[in-house]
Biopython code that builds the backbone (N, CA, C, O; Angstrom):
import numpy as np
from Bio.PDB.StructureBuilder import StructureBuilder

atoms = [
    (1, "MET", "N", (-139.319, 129.719, 159.149)),
    (1, "MET", "CA", (-140.628, 130.198, 159.729)),
    (1, "MET", "C", (-140.580, 129.913, 160.932)),
    (1, "MET", "O", (-140.372, 128.719, 161.149)),
    (2, "THR", "N", (-140.763, 130.962, 162.347)),
    (2, "THR", "CA", (-140.794, 130.230, 163.660)),
    (2, "THR", "C", (-142.568, 131.108, 163.679)),
    (2, "THR", "O", (-143.095, 132.068, 163.116)),
    (3, "ALA", "N", (-142.991, 129.955, 164.793)),
    (3, "ALA", "CA", (-144.822, 130.588, 164.863)),
    (3, "ALA", "C", (-144.629, 132.282, 164.649)),
    (3, "ALA", "O", (-145.095, 133.070, 163.825)),
    (4, "ASP", "N", (-143.731, 132.426, 165.779)),
    (4, "ASP", "CA", (-143.732, 134.202, 165.975)),
    (4, "ASP", "C", (-143.709, 134.873, 164.770)),
    (4, "ASP", "O", (-144.528, 135.738, 164.461)),
    (5, "ASP", "N", (-142.554, 134.398, 163.902)),
    (5, "ASP", "CA", (-142.442, 135.224, 162.482)),
    (5, "ASP", "C", (-144.146, 135.317, 162.529)),
    (5, "ASP", "O", (-144.763, 136.365, 162.723)),
    (6, "SER", "N", (-144.771, 133.959, 162.305)),
    (6, "SER", "CA", (-145.799, 133.728, 161.283)),
    (6, "SER", "C", (-146.743, 134.616, 161.395)),
    (6, "SER", "O", (-147.443, 135.032, 160.472)),
    (7, "PHE", "N", (-146.817, 135.087, 163.081)),
    (7, "PHE", "CA", (-147.769, 135.742, 164.421)),
    (7, "PHE", "C", (-147.842, 137.352, 163.377)),
    (7, "PHE", "O", (-148.829, 137.881, 162.866)),
    (8, "GLY", "N", (-146.971, 137.610, 163.363)),
    (8, "GLY", "CA", (-146.375, 138.365, 163.387)),
    (8, "GLY", "C", (-146.640, 138.987, 161.781)),
    (8, "GLY", "O", (-146.899, 140.190, 161.734)),
    (9, "ARG", "N", (-146.597, 138.357, 160.690)),
    (9, "ARG", "CA", (-147.559, 138.658, 159.468)),
    (9, "ARG", "C", (-149.200, 138.545, 159.411)),
    (9, "ARG", "O", (-149.832, 138.832, 158.394)),
    (10, "LEU", "N", (-149.716, 138.161, 160.447)),
    (10, "LEU", "CA", (-150.941, 138.235, 160.108)),
    (10, "LEU", "C", (-151.849, 139.922, 159.881)),
    (10, "LEU", "O", (-153.077, 139.988, 159.835)),
    (11, "ASP", "N", (-151.223, 140.750, 159.804)),
    (11, "ASP", "CA", (-151.567, 141.573, 159.688)),
    (11, "ASP", "C", (-151.029, 142.019, 158.183)),
    (11, "ASP", "O", (-151.329, 143.114, 157.707)),
    (12, "ASP", "N", (-150.200, 141.051, 157.485)),
    (12, "ASP", "CA", (-149.667, 141.877, 156.051)),
    (12, "ASP", "C", (-150.297, 141.757, 155.061)),
    (12, "ASP", "O", (-150.347, 140.726, 154.390)),
    (13, "ASP", "N", (-151.123, 143.251, 154.722)),
    (13, "ASP", "CA", (-151.651, 142.157, 153.452)),
    (13, "ASP", "C", (-151.264, 141.652, 151.898)),
    (13, "ASP", "O", (-151.707, 141.646, 150.749)),
    (14, "ASP", "N", (-150.372, 141.328, 152.521)),
    (14, "ASP", "CA", (-149.368, 140.364, 151.357)),
    (14, "ASP", "C", (-148.980, 139.525, 151.293)),
    (14, "ASP", "O", (-148.055, 139.023, 150.655)),
    (15, "TYR", "N", (-150.108, 139.024, 152.432)),
    (15, "TYR", "CA", (-148.701, 138.156, 152.886)),
    (15, "TYR", "C", (-149.966, 136.652, 152.666)),
    (15, "TYR", "O", (-151.051, 136.770, 153.234)),
    (16, "PRO", "N", (-149.657, 135.232, 151.759)),
    (16, "PRO", "CA", (-150.743, 134.738, 151.225)),
    (16, "PRO", "C", (-151.018, 134.114, 152.595)),
    (16, "PRO", "O", (-150.134, 134.162, 153.451)),
    (17, "ALA", "N", (-152.130, 133.563, 152.834)),
    (17, "ALA", "CA", (-152.406, 133.160, 154.169)),
    (17, "ALA", "C", (-153.608, 131.939, 153.867)),
    (17, "ALA", "O", (-154.025, 130.998, 154.542)),
    (18, "TYR", "N", (-153.931, 132.464, 152.500)),
    (18, "TYR", "CA", (-155.426, 131.362, 151.880)),
    (18, "TYR", "C", (-155.504, 130.517, 151.625)),
    (18, "TYR", "O", (-155.614, 130.714, 150.415)),
    (19, "THR", "N", (-155.566, 129.308, 151.756)),
    (19, "THR", "CA", (-155.995, 128.586, 150.821)),
    (19, "THR", "C", (-156.949, 129.112, 149.257)),
    (19, "THR", "O", (-157.676, 130.103, 149.325)),
    (20, "MET", "N", (-156.804, 128.249, 147.824)),
    (20, "MET", "CA", (-157.788, 128.739, 147.269)),
    (20, "MET", "C", (-159.464, 128.138, 147.202)),
    (20, "MET", "O", (-160.438, 128.498, 146.540)),
    (21, "GLY", "N", (-159.211, 126.828, 148.444)),
    (21, "GLY", "CA", (-160.217, 126.209, 149.046)),
    (21, "GLY", "C", (-161.159, 127.456, 149.944)),
    (21, "GLY", "O", (-162.294, 127.811, 149.626)),
    (22, "ARG", "N", (-160.374, 127.982, 151.104)),
    (22, "ARG", "CA", (-160.693, 129.246, 151.864)),
    (22, "ARG", "C", (-161.129, 130.581, 151.264)),
    (22, "ARG", "O", (-162.006, 131.344, 151.670)),
    (23, "ALA", "N", (-160.280, 130.700, 150.155)),
    (23, "ALA", "CA", (-160.344, 131.981, 149.742)),
    (23, "ALA", "C", (-162.115, 132.384, 148.533)),
    (23, "ALA", "O", (-162.830, 133.376, 148.389)),
    (24, "ALA", "N", (-162.105, 131.045, 147.983)),
    (24, "ALA", "CA", (-163.361, 130.576, 147.080)),
    (24, "ALA", "C", (-164.057, 131.123, 148.208)),
    (24, "ALA", "O", (-164.503, 132.268, 148.142)),
    (25, "GLU", "N", (-164.233, 130.223, 149.530)),
    (25, "GLU", "CA", (-165.524, 130.785, 150.672)),
    (25, "GLU", "C", (-165.699, 131.839, 150.447)),
    (25, "GLU", "O", (-166.578, 132.328, 149.738)),
    (26, "ILE", "N", (-164.267, 132.716, 151.456)),
    (26, "ILE", "CA", (-164.841, 133.933, 151.863)),
    (26, "ILE", "C", (-165.984, 134.973, 150.894)),
    (26, "ILE", "O", (-166.964, 135.710, 150.997)),
    (27, "LEU", "N", (-164.935, 134.339, 149.841)),
    (27, "LEU", "CA", (-165.811, 135.491, 148.737)),
    (27, "LEU", "C", (-167.060, 135.425, 148.486)),
    (27, "LEU", "O", (-167.887, 136.275, 148.153)),
    (28, "GLY", "N", (-167.144, 133.605, 148.808)),
    (28, "GLY", "CA", (-168.824, 133.192, 148.134)),
    (28, "GLY", "C", (-168.859, 132.941, 146.643)),
    (28, "GLY", "O", (-169.904, 132.816, 146.004)),
    (29, "THR", "N", (-167.803, 132.884, 146.204)),
    (29, "THR", "CA", (-167.829, 131.977, 144.659)),
    (29, "THR", "C", (-166.820, 130.531, 144.473)),
    (29, "THR", "O", (-166.317, 129.934, 145.425)),
    (30, "THR", "N", (-166.643, 130.086, 142.801)),
    (30, "THR", "CA", (-165.840, 128.987, 143.194)),
    (30, "THR", "C", (-164.735, 129.366, 143.453)),
    (30, "THR", "O", (-164.347, 130.376, 144.042)),
    (31, "GLN", "N", (-163.794, 127.883, 142.648)),
    (31, "GLN", "CA", (-162.336, 127.272, 143.314)),
    (31, "GLN", "C", (-162.059, 128.530, 141.215)),
    (31, "GLN", "O", (-161.171, 129.257, 140.771)),
    (32, "GLY", "N", (-163.224, 128.112, 140.779)),
    (32, "GLY", "CA", (-163.319, 127.951, 139.136)),
    (32, "GLY", "C", (-162.641, 129.751, 139.015)),
    (32, "GLY", "O", (-161.533, 130.243, 138.802)),
    (33, "PHE", "N", (-163.656, 130.138, 139.215)),
    (33, "PHE", "CA", (-163.355, 132.003, 139.308)),
    (33, "PHE", "C", (-161.964, 132.289, 139.681)),
    (33, "PHE", "O", (-161.294, 132.653, 138.714)),
    (34, "LEU", "N", (-161.231, 132.224, 140.971)),
    (34, "LEU", "CA", (-160.372, 132.071, 141.663)),
    (34, "LEU", "C", (-159.051, 131.488, 140.324)),
    (34, "LEU", "O", (-157.973, 132.015, 140.050)),
    (35, "ARG", "N", (-159.356, 130.904, 140.047)),
    (35, "ARG", "CA", (-158.413, 130.335, 138.484)),
    (35, "ARG", "C", (-158.293, 130.946, 137.119)),
    (35, "ARG", "O", (-157.320, 130.974, 136.366)),
    (36, "ALA", "N", (-160.166, 131.694, 136.891)),
    (36, "ALA", "CA", (-160.148, 132.022, 135.504)),
    (36, "ALA", "C", (-159.585, 133.583, 135.684)),
    (36, "ALA", "O", (-159.266, 134.131, 134.629)),
    (37, "ILE", "N", (-159.420, 134.412, 137.008)),
    (37, "ILE", "CA", (-158.766, 135.330, 137.638)),
    (37, "ILE", "C", (-157.458, 134.965, 137.329)),
    (37, "ILE", "O", (-156.751, 135.925, 137.021)),
    (38, "GLY", "N", (-157.084, 134.210, 137.320)),
    (38, "GLY", "CA", (-155.621, 134.129, 137.566)),
    (38, "GLY", "C", (-154.865, 133.871, 136.019)),
    (38, "GLY", "O", (-153.813, 134.443, 135.731)),
    (39, "GLU", "N", (-155.526, 132.978, 135.134)),
    (39, "GLU", "CA", (-155.573, 133.227, 133.795)),
    (39, "GLU", "C", (-155.725, 134.001, 133.084)),
    (39, "GLU", "O", (-155.882, 133.745, 131.890)),
    (40, "ALA", "N", (-155.733, 135.305, 133.602)),
    (40, "ALA", "CA", (-157.028, 136.236, 132.802)),
    (40, "ALA", "C", (-155.452, 137.622, 133.792)),
    (40, "ALA", "O", (-155.200, 138.813, 133.610)),
    (41, "ARG", "N", (-154.800, 136.482, 134.804)),
    (41, "ARG", "CA", (-153.986, 138.119, 134.777)),
    (41, "ARG", "C", (-154.070, 139.277, 136.559)),
    (41, "ARG", "O", (-153.289, 140.012, 137.162)),
    (42, "LEU", "N", (-155.255, 138.877, 136.711)),
    (42, "LEU", "CA", (-155.769, 139.685, 137.601)),
    (42, "LEU", "C", (-155.123, 140.245, 139.085)),
    (42, "LEU", "O", (-154.999, 141.271, 139.753)),
    (43, "ILE", "N", (-154.690, 138.231, 139.089)),
    (43, "ILE", "CA", (-153.784, 137.914, 140.657)),
    (43, "ILE", "C", (-152.848, 137.008, 140.366)),
    (43, "ILE", "O", (-153.176, 136.457, 139.314)),
    (44, "THR", "N", (-152.183, 136.726, 140.639)),
    (44, "THR", "CA", (-151.291, 135.626, 140.403)),
    (44, "THR", "C", (-150.555, 135.374, 141.988)),
    (44, "THR", "O", (-149.644, 136.024, 142.501)),
    (45, "PRO", "N", (-151.568, 133.780, 142.731)),
    (45, "PRO", "CA", (-150.955, 133.469, 143.620)),
    (45, "PRO", "C", (-149.955, 132.612, 143.921)),
    (45, "PRO", "O", (-149.822, 131.552, 143.310)),
    (46, "LEU", "N", (-148.890, 133.118, 145.216)),
    (46, "LEU", "CA", (-148.201, 132.793, 145.532)),
    (46, "LEU", "C", (-148.182, 130.979, 145.571)),
    (46, "LEU", "O", (-149.368, 130.686, 145.723)),
    (47, "ARG", "N", (-147.548, 129.968, 145.517)),
    (47, "ARG", "CA", (-147.566, 128.919, 145.669)),
    (47, "ARG", "C", (-147.346, 128.527, 146.822)),
    (47, "ARG", "O", (-146.181, 128.893, 146.670)),
    (48, "SER", "N", (-147.349, 128.149, 147.792)),
    (48, "SER", "CA", (-147.258, 126.854, 149.179)),
    (48, "SER", "C", (-145.703, 126.096, 148.379)),
    (48, "SER", "O", (-145.260, 126.307, 147.250)),
    (49, "ALA", "N", (-145.078, 125.033, 149.657)),
    (49, "ALA", "CA", (-144.312, 124.227, 148.969)),
    (49, "ALA", "C", (-144.349, 123.115, 147.802)),
    (49, "ALA", "O", (-143.527, 122.707, 146.982)),
    (50, "GLY", "N", (-145.808, 122.791, 148.139)),
    (50, "GLY", "CA", (-146.103, 121.930, 148.031)),
    (50, "GLY", "C", (-146.854, 121.790, 146.611)),
    (50, "GLY", "O", (-147.280, 120.728, 146.156)),
    (51, "GLY", "N", (-146.952, 123.263, 145.893)),
    (51, "GLY", "CA", (-147.631, 123.607, 144.775)),
    (51, "GLY", "C", (-149.735, 123.845, 144.609)),
    (51, "GLY", "O", (-150.433, 123.620, 143.621)),
    (52, "HIS", "N", (-150.070, 124.249, 145.709)),
    (52, "HIS", "CA", (-151.236, 124.613, 145.936)),
    (52, "HIS", "C", (-151.160, 126.164, 146.524)),
    (52, "HIS", "O", (-150.463, 126.597, 147.441)),
    (53, "ARG", "N", (-152.318, 126.992, 145.502)),
    (53, "ARG", "CA", (-152.135, 128.272, 145.490)),
    (53, "ARG", "C", (-152.434, 128.995, 146.903)),
    (53, "ARG", "O", (-153.489, 128.860, 147.524)),
    (54, "ARG", "N", (-152.027, 129.289, 147.055)),
    (54, "ARG", "CA", (-151.707, 130.894, 147.958)),
    (54, "ARG", "C", (-152.467, 132.368, 148.284)),
    (54, "ARG", "O", (-151.994, 133.217, 147.528)),
    (55, "TYR", "N", (-153.377, 132.867, 149.072)),
    (55, "TYR", "CA", (-154.020, 134.472, 148.602)),
    (55, "TYR", "C", (-153.273, 134.938, 149.763)),
    (55, "TYR", "O", (-152.666, 134.498, 150.740)),
    (56, "SER", "N", (-153.736, 136.493, 148.967)),
    (56, "SER", "CA", (-153.150, 136.872, 150.522)),
    (56, "SER", "C", (-154.744, 138.476, 150.293)),
    (56, "SER", "O", (-155.484, 138.787, 149.359)),
    (57, "ARG", "N", (-154.491, 139.150, 152.098)),
    (57, "ARG", "CA", (-155.841, 139.819, 152.069)),
    (57, "ARG", "C", (-156.312, 140.498, 150.865)),
    (57, "ARG", "O", (-157.454, 140.344, 150.433)),
    (58, "TYR", "N", (-155.122, 141.517, 150.130)),
    (58, "TYR", "CA", (-154.904, 142.130, 149.224)),
    (58, "TYR", "C", (-155.053, 141.488, 147.819)),
    (58, "TYR", "O", (-155.466, 142.331, 147.023)),
    (59, "GLN", "N", (-154.897, 140.539, 147.377)),
    (59, "GLN", "CA", (-155.466, 139.516, 146.903)),
    (59, "GLN", "C", (-157.095, 139.299, 146.423)),
    (59, "GLN", "O", (-157.503, 139.064, 145.286)),
    (60, "LEU", "N", (-157.997, 139.484, 147.866)),
    (60, "LEU", "CA", (-159.122, 138.871, 147.947)),
    (60, "LEU", "C", (-159.866, 140.183, 147.653)),
    (60, "LEU", "O", (-160.631, 140.239, 146.690)),
    (61, "ARG", "N", (-159.730, 140.885, 148.186)),
    (61, "ARG", "CA", (-159.846, 142.651, 147.406)),
    (61, "ARG", "C", (-160.163, 142.315, 146.831)),
    (61, "ARG", "O", (-161.213, 141.683, 146.713)),
    (62, "ILE", "N", (-158.839, 142.763, 145.693)),
    (62, "ILE", "CA", (-158.549, 142.539, 144.224)),
    (62, "ILE", "C", (-159.973, 141.845, 143.418)),
    (62, "ILE", "O", (-160.782, 142.418, 142.688)),
    (63, "ALA", "N", (-159.920, 140.254, 143.901)),
    (63, "ALA", "CA", (-161.047, 139.163, 143.221)),
    (63, "ALA", "C", (-162.690, 139.588, 143.862)),
    (63, "ALA", "O", (-163.644, 139.253, 143.161)),
    (64, "ALA", "N", (-162.870, 140.065, 144.725)),
    (64, "ALA", "CA", (-164.016, 140.416, 145.632)),
    (64, "ALA", "C", (-164.905, 141.326, 144.477)),
    (64, "ALA", "O", (-166.068, 141.195, 144.093)),
    (65, "ARG", "N", (-163.544, 142.573, 143.992)),
    (65, "ARG", "CA", (-164.122, 143.662, 142.972)),
    (65, "ARG", "C", (-164.147, 143.334, 141.842)),
    (65, "ARG", "O", (-165.086, 143.849, 141.235)),
    (66, "ALA", "N", (-163.231, 142.386, 140.985)),
    (66, "ALA", "CA", (-164.018, 141.725, 140.088)),
    (66, "ALA", "C", (-164.724, 140.498, 139.744)),
    (66, "ALA", "O", (-164.643, 139.781, 138.747)),
    (67, "ARG", "N", (-165.720, 140.389, 141.218)),
    (67, "ARG", "CA", (-166.631, 139.594, 141.094)),
    (67, "ARG", "C", (-167.693, 139.413, 141.508)),
    (67, "ARG", "O", (-168.452, 138.446, 141.583)),
    (68, "GLU", "N", (-167.732, 141.181, 141.992)),
    (68, "GLU", "CA", (-168.944, 143.125, 141.881)),
    (68, "GLU", "C", (-169.430, 142.261, 140.225)),
    (68, "GLU", "O", (-170.268, 141.482, 139.770)),
    (69, "LEU", "N", (-168.060, 143.178, 139.764)),
    (69, "LEU", "CA", (-168.140, 143.122, 138.091)),
    (69, "LEU", "C", (-168.681, 141.967, 137.835)),
    (69, "LEU", "O", (-169.724, 142.617, 137.761)),
    (70, "VAL", "N", (-169.073, 140.671, 137.583)),
    (70, "VAL", "CA", (-169.041, 139.693, 137.064)),
    (70, "VAL", "C", (-170.168, 139.330, 137.231)),
    (70, "VAL", "O", (-170.840, 138.804, 136.344)),
    (71, "ASP", "N", (-170.574, 139.557, 138.433)),
    (71, "ASP", "CA", (-172.425, 139.581, 139.362)),
    (71, "ASP", "C", (-173.717, 140.523, 138.660)),
    (71, "ASP", "O", (-174.916, 140.245, 138.657)),
    (72, "GLN", "N", (-172.757, 142.205, 137.842)),
    (72, "GLN", "CA", (-173.620, 142.825, 137.050)),
    (72, "GLN", "C", (-174.209, 142.573, 135.849)),
    (72, "GLN", "O", (-175.059, 143.109, 135.139)),
    (73, "GLY", "N", (-173.011, 140.898, 135.800)),
    (73, "GLY", "CA", (-173.239, 140.593, 133.663)),
    (73, "GLY", "C", (-172.250, 141.338, 133.511)),
    (73, "GLY", "O", (-172.624, 142.081, 132.604)),
    (74, "MET", "N", (-170.468, 141.871, 133.999)),
    (74, "MET", "CA", (-169.998, 141.898, 132.617)),
    (74, "MET", "C", (-168.655, 141.292, 132.321)),
    (74, "MET", "O", (-167.793, 141.439, 133.189)),
    (75, "PRO", "N", (-168.236, 140.400, 130.841)),
    (75, "PRO", "CA", (-167.527, 139.317, 131.115)),
    (75, "PRO", "C", (-166.157, 139.464, 131.732)),
    (75, "PRO", "O", (-165.570, 140.529, 131.929)),
    (76, "ILE", "N", (-165.639, 137.991, 132.065)),
    (76, "ILE", "CA", (-164.663, 137.784, 133.636)),
    (76, "ILE", "C", (-163.235, 138.626, 132.680)),
    (76, "ILE", "O", (-162.481, 139.161, 133.493)),
    (77, "GLU", "N", (-162.904, 138.765, 131.656)),
    (77, "GLU", "CA", (-161.475, 139.199, 130.843)),
    (77, "GLU", "C", (-161.967, 141.057, 131.235)),
    (77, "GLU", "O", (-161.011, 141.760, 131.562)),
    (78, "ALA", "N", (-163.592, 141.865, 131.184)),
    (78, "ALA", "CA", (-163.315, 142.703, 130.924)),
    (78, "ALA", "C", (-163.439, 143.263, 132.210)),
    (78, "ALA", "O", (-162.968, 144.400, 132.240)),
    (79, "ALA", "N", (-164.132, 142.686, 133.814)),
    (79, "ALA", "CA", (-163.946, 142.672, 134.515)),
    (79, "ALA", "C", (-162.421, 142.969, 135.569)),
    (79, "ALA", "O", (-162.166, 143.654, 136.559)),
    (80, "CYS", "N", (-161.623, 141.958, 134.626)),
    (80, "CYS", "CA", (-160.249, 141.539, 135.418)),
    (80, "CYS", "C", (-159.563, 143.488, 134.871)),
    (80, "CYS", "O", (-158.709, 144.210, 135.384)),
    (81, "ARG", "N", (-160.684, 143.720, 133.372)),
    (81, "ARG", "CA", (-159.287, 144.308, 132.746)),
    (81, "ARG", "C", (-159.892, 145.809, 134.074)),
    (81, "ARG", "O", (-159.174, 146.113, 135.027)),
    (82, "ILE", "N", (-160.824, 146.283, 133.891)),
    (82, "ILE", "CA", (-161.373, 147.175, 135.339)),
    (82, "ILE", "C", (-160.374, 147.074, 136.393)),
    (82, "ILE", "O", (-159.253, 147.553, 136.559)),
    (83, "VAL", "N", (-161.210, 146.226, 137.114)),
    (83, "VAL", "CA", (-160.669, 146.235, 138.146)),
    (83, "VAL", "C", (-158.263, 146.446, 138.027)),
    (83, "VAL", "O", (-157.520, 146.922, 138.885)),
    (84, "ILE", "N", (-157.919, 145.891, 136.738)),
    (84, "ILE", "CA", (-156.299, 146.663, 137.054)),
    (84, "ILE", "C", (-156.597, 148.140, 136.943)),
    (84, "ILE", "O", (-156.280, 148.939, 137.825)),
    (85, "LEU", "N", (-157.235, 148.480, 135.799)),
    (85, "LEU", "CA", (-156.766, 149.867, 135.543)),
    (85, "LEU", "C", (-157.911, 150.493, 136.970)),
    (85, "LEU", "O", (-157.725, 151.710, 136.992)),
    (86, "GLU", "N", (-158.702, 150.205, 137.817)),
    (86, "GLU", "CA", (-158.514, 150.395, 138.842)),
    (86, "GLU", "C", (-157.517, 150.669, 140.188)),
    (86, "GLU", "O", (-156.985, 151.239, 141.141)),
    (87, "ASP", "N", (-157.740, 149.990, 139.542)),
    (87, "ASP", "CA", (-155.889, 149.565, 140.809)),
    (87, "ASP", "C", (-154.490, 150.727, 140.661)),
    (87, "ASP", "O", (-153.841, 151.330, 141.516)),
    (88, "GLN", "N", (-154.409, 150.680, 139.057)),
    (88, "GLN", "CA", (-153.642, 151.480, 138.719)),
    (88, "GLN", "C", (-153.770, 153.251, 138.868)),
    (88, "GLN", "O", (-152.848, 154.010, 139.163)),
    (89, "LEU", "N", (-154.691, 153.489, 138.674)),
    (89, "LEU", "CA", (-155.293, 154.687, 139.148)),
    (89, "LEU", "C", (-155.710, 155.330, 139.929)),
    (89, "LEU", "O", (-155.983, 156.530, 139.906)),
    (90, "GLU", "N", (-155.844, 154.246, 141.061)),
    (90, "GLU", "CA", (-155.520, 154.092, 142.615)),
    (90, "GLU", "C", (-153.964, 154.379, 143.202)),
    (90, "GLU", "O", (-153.878, 154.939, 144.294)),
    (91, "GLU", "N", (-152.893, 154.046, 142.574)),
    (91, "GLU", "CA", (-151.588, 153.919, 142.920)),
    (91, "GLU", "C", (-151.442, 155.099, 142.109)),
    (91, "GLU", "O", (-150.873, 156.000, 142.726)),
    (92, "ALA", "N", (-151.794, 155.416, 140.833)),
    (92, "ALA", "CA", (-151.371, 157.200, 140.612)),
    (92, "ALA", "C", (-151.840, 158.424, 141.156)),
    (92, "ALA", "O", (-151.339, 159.531, 140.960)),
    (93, "GLN", "N", (-153.317, 158.029, 142.191)),
    (93, "GLN", "CA", (-153.501, 158.876, 142.708)),
    (93, "GLN", "C", (-153.073, 159.209, 144.020)),
    (93, "GLN", "O", (-153.153, 160.311, 144.562)),
    (94, "GLN", "N", (-152.375, 157.618, 144.713)),
    (94, "GLN", "CA", (-151.693, 157.794, 145.760)),
    (94, "GLN", "C", (-150.478, 158.266, 145.566)),
    (94, "GLN", "O", (-150.166, 158.871, 146.592)),
    (95, "LEU", "N", (-149.518, 158.313, 144.688)),
    (95, "LEU", "CA", (-148.474, 158.906, 143.796)),
    (95, "LEU", "C", (-148.226, 160.379, 144.461)),
    (95, "LEU", "O", (-147.496, 160.946, 145.273)),
    (96, "ASN", "N", (-149.495, 160.657, 143.432)),
    (96, "ASN", "CA", (-149.238, 162.408, 143.058)),
    (96, "ASN", "C", (-149.749, 162.836, 144.217)),
    (96, "ASN", "O", (-149.619, 164.056, 144.323)),
    (97, "ALA", "N", (-150.440, 162.174, 145.413)),
    (97, "ALA", "CA", (-151.058, 163.302, 146.655)),
    (97, "ALA", "C", (-149.336, 163.555, 146.855)),
    (97, "ALA", "O", (-148.862, 164.669, 146.631)),
    (98, "ALA", "N", (-148.335, 162.217, 147.366)),
    (98, "ALA", "CA", (-147.623, 161.546, 147.739)),
    (98, "ALA", "C", (-146.231, 163.146, 147.325)),
    (98, "ALA", "O", (-145.386, 163.644, 148.069)),
    (99, "TYR", "N", (-146.559, 163.442, 146.004)),
    (99, "TYR", "CA", (-145.332, 164.676, 145.643)),
    (99, "TYR", "C", (-145.855, 165.549, 145.983)),
    (99, "TYR", "O", (-145.166, 166.158, 146.802)),
    (100, "ARG", "N", (-147.174, 166.194, 145.717)),
    (100, "ARG", "CA", (-147.647, 167.327, 146.648)),
    (100, "ARG", "C", (-147.725, 167.290, 147.841)),
    (100, "ARG", "O", (-147.912, 168.474, 148.120)),
    (101, "ARG", "N", (-147.711, 166.732, 148.776)),
    (101, "ARG", "CA", (-146.767, 167.079, 150.210)),
    (101, "ARG", "C", (-145.867, 167.355, 150.291)),
    (101, "ARG", "O", (-145.450, 168.470, 150.604)),
    (102, "GLU", "N", (-144.881, 165.761, 149.848)),
    (102, "GLU", "CA", (-143.316, 166.748, 149.651)),
    (102, "GLU", "C", (-143.371, 168.428, 149.105)),
    (102, "GLU", "O", (-143.185, 169.451, 149.764)),
    (103, "ALA", "N", (-143.575, 168.324, 148.202)),
    (103, "ALA", "CA", (-143.518, 169.594, 147.314)),
    (103, "ALA", "C", (-144.241, 170.779, 148.184)),
    (103, "ALA", "O", (-143.795, 171.925, 148.113)),
    (104, "GLY", "N", (-145.428, 170.452, 149.050)),
    (104, "GLY", "CA", (-145.739, 171.686, 149.941)),
    (104, "GLY", "C", (-144.632, 171.673, 151.123)),
    (104, "GLY", "O", (-144.479, 172.772, 151.657)),
    (105, "SER", "N", (-144.110, 170.981, 151.450)),
    (105, "SER", "CA", (-143.335, 170.519, 152.797)),
    (105, "SER", "C", (-142.064, 171.633, 152.433)),
    (105, "SER", "O", (-141.434, 172.367, 153.195)),
    (106, "ALA", "N", (-141.966, 171.448, 151.004)),
    (106, "ALA", "CA", (-140.380, 172.323, 150.822)),
    (106, "ALA", "C", (-140.619, 174.109, 150.907)),
    (106, "ALA", "O", (-141.572, 174.816, 150.580)),
    (107, "ASP", "N", (-139.014, 174.478, 151.621)),
    (107, "ASP", "CA", (-138.771, 175.488, 152.015)),
    (107, "ASP", "C", (-139.300, 176.592, 151.164)),
    (107, "ASP", "O", (-138.522, 176.480, 150.216)),
    (108, "PRO", "N", (-140.093, 177.588, 150.848)),
    (108, "PRO", "CA", (-139.848, 178.597, 149.645)),
    (108, "PRO", "C", (-138.968, 179.372, 149.592)),
    (108, "PRO", "O", (-138.420, 179.783, 148.569)),
    (109, "THR", "N", (-138.674, 179.734, 150.997)),
    (109, "THR", "CA", (-138.165, 180.912, 150.880)),
    (109, "THR", "C", (-136.235, 179.873, 150.285)),
    (109, "THR", "O", (-135.479, 180.534, 150.997)),
    (110, "THR", "N", (-135.979, 179.596, 150.083)),
    (110, "THR", "CA", (-134.549, 178.735, 150.189)),
    (110, "THR", "C", (-134.414, 179.234, 148.634)),
    (110, "THR", "O", (-133.836, 180.319, 148.571)),
    (111, "ALA", "N", (-134.695, 178.856, 147.734)),
    (111, "ALA", "CA", (-135.013, 179.614, 146.065)),
    (111, "ALA", "C", (-135.117, 180.525, 145.764)),
    (111, "ALA", "O", (-134.772, 180.943, 144.659)),
    (112, "VAL", "N", (-135.792, 181.356, 146.914)),
    (112, "VAL", "CA", (-135.878, 182.865, 146.644)),
    (112, "VAL", "C", (-134.459, 183.746, 146.959)),
    (112, "VAL", "O", (-133.925, 184.672, 146.348)),
    (113, "GLY", "N", (-134.074, 182.959, 148.306)),
    (113, "GLY", "CA", (-133.205, 183.729, 148.824)),
    (113, "GLY", "C", (-131.339, 183.342, 148.406)),
    (113, "GLY", "O", (-130.216, 183.809, 148.597)),
    (114, "ALA", "N", (-132.066, 182.115, 147.697)),
    (114, "ALA", "CA", (-130.395, 181.735, 146.944)),
    (114, "ALA", "C", (-130.859, 182.493, 145.151)),
    (114, "ALA", "O", (-130.082, 181.940, 144.372)),
    (115, "ILE", "N", (-131.584, 183.267, 144.522)),
    (115, "ILE", "CA", (-131.946, 183.959, 143.539)),
    (115, "ILE", "C", (-131.241, 185.555, 144.298)),
    (115, "ILE", "O", (-130.274, 185.890, 143.615)),
    (116, "GLY", "N", (-131.367, 186.074, 144.909)),
    (116, "GLY", "CA", (-131.696, 187.394, 145.503)),
    (116, "GLY", "C", (-129.730, 187.765, 146.166)),
    (116, "GLY", "O", (-129.079, 188.802, 146.044)),
    (117, "THR", "N", (-129.338, 186.455, 146.814)),
    (117, "THR", "CA", (-128.056, 187.281, 147.091)),
    (117, "THR", "C", (-126.883, 187.444, 145.493)),
    (117, "THR", "O", (-127.178, 186.902, 144.428)),
    (118, "GLY", "N", (-125.652, 188.257, 145.688)),
    (118, "GLY", "CA", (-125.117, 188.198, 144.934)),
    (118, "GLY", "C", (-124.569, 189.696, 145.189)),
    (118, "GLY", "O", (-123.748, 190.192, 144.418)),
]
sb = StructureBuilder()
sb.init_structure("model")
sb.init_model(0)
sb.init_chain("A")
sb.init_seg("    ")
for serial, (resi, resn, name, xyz) in enumerate(atoms, 1):
    if name == "N":
        sb.init_residue(resn, " ", resi, " ")
    sb.init_atom(name, np.array(xyz, "f"), 0.0, 1.0, " ", f" {name:<3s}", serial, name[0])
structure = sb.get_structure()
């Protein structure tokens, strides 16, 4: 990957740009917390060629939400499950909205015209 390729990925939410240390610093948490949410399968960091964990901005947002819940006193496993369910719900809502837009853009006269001819 060239430097130009790397710069183009800076806006990519899924690009694993952050080391574990930097991710923990950004989130204001410990590296142990990041390992724990990884063990709970909330996020699966990518690995560098040297085997080091690398996190994306999307993963950091997910981890930040889990940290909010843990800071409120929730056990880490429960917090991870809630975040997973919230993420699934958001994805389902986005799909529903896309289906509604698609259904709304369909030409209703096409179906009626086909039935009425004969």
